[in-house]
C-alpha positions in Angstrom: -132.5 95.3 -34.6 -129.6 94.9 -32.1 -131.2 91.7 -30.7 -131.4 90.3 -34.2 -127.7 91.0 -34.9 -126.8 89.4 -31.5 -128.9 86.3 -32.3 -127.3 86.0 -35.7 -123.8 86.4 -34.2 -124.5 83.8 -31.5 -125.8 81.4 -34.2 -122.6 81.8 -36.2 -120.4 81.2 -33.2 -122.4 78.1 -32.2 -122.2 76.7 -35.8 -118.4 77.5 -35.8 -117.9 75.6 -32.5 -120.1 72.6 -33.5 -118.2 72.4 -36.9 -114.8 72.0 -35.3 -115.9 69.7 -32.5 -117.4 67.1 -34.9 -114.0 65.8 -36.4 -112.5 65.6 -32.9 -115.4 63.4 -31.8 -115.2 61.3 -34.9 -111.4 60.9 -34.5 -111.9 59.9 -30.9 -114.4 57.3 -32.0 -112.1 56.0 -34.6 -109.2 55.8 -32.1 -111.3 54.0 -29.6 -112.6 51.5 -32.2 -109.0 50.9 -33.3 -107.9 50.3 -29.8 -110.8 47.8 -29.2 -110.0 46.0 -32.4 -106.3 45.9 -31.6 -107.0 44.5 -28.2 -109.3 41.9 -29.7 -106.6 40.8 -32.0 -104.1 40.6 -29.2 -106.5 38.5 -27.2 -107.1 36.1 -30.1 -103.3 35.9 -30.7 -102.7 35.0 -27.0 -105.4 32.4 -27.1 -104.1 30.8 -30.3 -100.6 30.9 -28.9 -101.6 29.1 -25.8 -103.5 26.5 -27.8 -100.5 26.0 -30.0 -98.2 25.5 -27.0 -100.6 22.9 -25.6 -100.8 21.1 -28.9 -97.0 21.2 -29.3 -96.3 19.7 -26.0 -95.2 16.0 -26.1 -97.9 13.5 -25.6 -97.8 12.0 -22.1 -95.7 8.9 -21.9 -97.3 5.6 -21.3 -96.0 3.5 -18.5 -95.8 -0.2 -18.1 -94.7 -2.9 -15.7 -91.7 -4.6 -17.2 -90.1 -7.9 -16.6 -86.5 -8.2 -17.9 -84.0 -8.2 -19.3 -83.9 -11.8 -20.4 -80.7 -12.9 -22.1 -82.3 -15.6 -24.3 -85.5 -15.9 -26.2 -86.1 -19.4 -24.8 -86.2 -18.0 -21.2 -88.5 -15.1 -22.1 -90.8 -17.4 -24.1 -91.2 -19.7 -21.1 -92.2 -16.9 -18.7 -94.4 -15.2 -21.3 -96.4 -18.4 -21.8 -97.0 -18.7 -18.0 -98.0 -15.0 -17.6 -100.5 -15.3 -20.5 -102.0 -18.4 -18.8 -102.4 -16.3 -15.7 -104.3 -13.6 -17.6 -101.5 -11.0 -17.9 -101.8 -8.9 -21.1 -98.1 -9.2 -21.8 -96.3 -8.2 -24.9 -92.8 -9.2 -25.9 -90.1 -7.1 -27.6 -86.4 -7.2 -28.2 -84.3 -4.2 -27.3 -80.9 -3.4 -28.7 -80.4 0.0 -27.1 -77.9 -1.3 -24.6 -74.3 -1.4 -25.7 -71.4 -3.6 -24.7 -67.7 -3.3 -25.5 -66.2 -5.4 -28.2 -62.7 -5.9 -29.6 -62.1 -5.8 -33.3 -58.9 -7.4 -34.7 -57.9 -6.2 -38.2 -55.1 -5.4 -40.5 -55.0 -1.6 -41.2 -56.2 -0.3 -44.6 -54.0 -1.1 -47.6 -53.3 1.3 -50.5 -56.0 -0.2 -52.7 -58.4 -3.1 -53.1 -55.9 -5.1 -55.1 -53.3 -5.1 -52.3 -56.0 -6.0 -49.8 -57.2 -8.9 -51.9 -53.6 -10.2 -52.3 -53.1 -10.3 -48.5 -56.5 -11.9 -47.9 -55.7 -14.6 -50.4 -52.3 -15.3 -48.7 -54.0 -15.6 -45.3 -56.6 -18.0 -46.7 -54.6 -20.2 -49.0 -51.2 -20.3 -47.3 -52.1 -19.9 -43.6 -55.7 -21.4 -43.7 -57.2 -18.3 -42.1 -60.8 -18.3 -43.2 -62.6 -16.1 -40.7 -61.8 -12.8 -42.4 -63.2 -10.3 -44.9 -62.1 -7.1 -46.7 -63.7 -3.9 -45.4 -65.2 -2.0 -48.4 -66.5 1.2 -46.8 -65.7 3.8 -44.2 -62.4 4.7 -42.5 -61.2 1.2 -42.6 -61.8 0.7 -46.3 -59.3 -1.9 -47.8 -58.5 -3.1 -44.3 -58.9 -6.8 -43.5 -61.2 -7.7 -40.6 -60.1 -10.8 -38.6 -62.9 -11.0 -36.1 -64.8 -9.2 -33.4 -64.5 -10.6 -29.9 -66.4 -9.9 -26.6 -63.4 -10.5 -24.5 -60.0 -8.7 -24.8 -58.1 -12.0 -24.1 -59.6 -13.7 -27.1 -58.9 -10.7 -29.3 -55.3 -10.5 -28.0 -54.7 -14.1 -28.8 -56.1 -13.7 -32.3 -53.8 -10.7 -32.8 -50.7 -12.6 -31.7 -51.6 -15.6 -33.9 -51.8 -13.3 -37.0 -48.7 -11.3 -36.1 -46.6 -14.5 -35.7 -47.4 -15.1 -39.4 -45.5 -11.9 -40.2 -48.5 -9.4 -40.3 -49.2 -6.4 -38.2 -52.7 -6.9 -36.8 -54.2 -4.3 -34.4 -57.0 -4.4 -31.8 -59.6 -1.6 -31.6 -62.4 -1.2 -29.2 -65.9 -1.1 -30.7 -69.4 -0.8 -29.3 -71.7 -3.7 -30.0 -75.5 -3.9 -29.6 -76.5 -6.1 -26.7 -79.7 -8.0 -27.3 -82.2 -7.9 -24.4 -85.6 -9.5 -24.2 -88.5 -7.9 -22.3 -92.0 -8.7 -21.2 -94.3 -5.8 -20.3 -97.9 -5.0 -19.6 -99.9 -1.8 -18.9 -99.4 -0.3 -15.4 -103.2 -0.2 -15.0 -103.2 -4.0 -14.7 -102.2 -4.3 -11.1 -102.4 -8.0 -10.6 -99.1 -9.1 -8.8 -96.8 -11.6 -10.4 -97.1 -14.8 -8.2 -94.2 -15.3 -5.9 -93.6 -18.8 -7.2 -93.2 -17.5 -10.8 -90.8 -14.8 -9.6 -88.7 -17.5 -7.9 -88.7 -19.4 -11.2 -87.6 -16.2 -13.0 -84.7 -15.7 -10.6 -83.6 -19.3 -11.2 -82.9 -18.4 -14.8 -79.9 -16.3 -13.6 -80.6 -13.6 -16.2 -80.7 -10.8 -13.6 -84.4 -10.3 -14.3 -86.5 -8.0 -12.2 -89.9 -6.4 -12.2 -89.7 -2.6 -12.8 -91.9 0.3 -13.8 -90.7 1.6 -17.2 -91.8 3.6 -20.2 -93.6 1.2 -22.5 -91.4 -0.1 -25.3 -88.2 1.0 -23.8 -85.5 -1.4 -22.5 
């Protein structure tokens, strides 16, 4: 009888221990699964982030051999024809990225367009000044442009001529686009430009030289 009671007691204790261990094991399993899933997500996110960074990076620049800058299209056309005859895969383009200083002669803005038209008419009819126009937009609106010059001496002379007529012309510095003509071909085409042709290029006095450059950039 005692042994039966002991066995029943042990069975109850065993069931009690087993019952309270099960949730802990299940919880542990859930936690481990959660950590694995979270780790997987982090790995995927890191991979996607790296791929995005690679995609976002700028495409590698393409490089060319360039011959230039030529000052006139007649010069560049002459050399282009000769390079094509020699088998060079040359392309031609015009660059206006370079800037040069200019000098703008003008009469400062008038109060309104009517006043500007009256002054312009006087300059044209009375003083025979035809190379002018009324500025219609921007900070100089209703001013009168009297020409843009590449040399200060020419602008200064124009200013004096106008001022001697009783007006108050001013000179302002401006940046002008400077045209440049280029020939270029892929850097993978390594055939040298013949020395005789380079001598002919130098004879053009356009300060032309062969350089390595980013394709399409002057």
